[in-house]
N, C-alpha and C positions, 0 to 999 in steps of 0.2 A: 117352519111357520113363517108366514109373511103378513105384512100389514095391508091395509086397503090400498096403499100406494105401491105395493110390491116390495117394500123394504124387508130385510130379514129381521125376524123377531125370535126371541128365546123366552120360554116360560120357565119359571123356577119358583116353587112354593107359592103359587097363586099370583105372582107378579110377572109382568112382561117387560122385556128389555129390548131395546133397539141397538143394532151394531153401531158403535160410536167411532172406534178407531182400530186399525190393524198395524201392528209393529212386529216385523219378522213373522213369527208363527203365533204370536199372542193376539187375541181379540179382546177388546174392552167393550163391554155392553153397558149402556146407560139406561136407567129406568125409563120406560116409555111415558111415564107421567111427569117427567122432569120439568117440562115447560109449564104444565098446568099447576103443579103443586110445589115446584122448586125442590123436588126430591133429587138428591145427589147419589143415590145408591148405584153402585156399579158391580159388575161381575167380570172376572177375567178368565178366559178359557184358552187352552192350547188344544186344538182339535176339538174333541168332544169331552175333554176332561176339564172340570172346573178347578182352577188354581186358587182363585180368591172369591169366596162367596159374597153375595150382596150384603151391604151394610144395612143398618136400620133405615126403614122407609119413613117418610113424613105423612103417609096416607095408608088406608087399609088396602088389602089385596084387591086385584081386579075382580069384577063380578062375573066375567066370562072366561 
């Protein structure tokens, strides 16, 4: 999935995450609403496997 600007996005449980950082083979995804709602929920993946699921969000799930 990609954003309107072409950035990689991941959807999980109704929330979307943008790729924030890559360290070795781990990718850290930050909630895509982090700037608008100051939500700090992150997900960590290795390949397609979720290693650390998202924390509690400060907003309801995305509507789309």
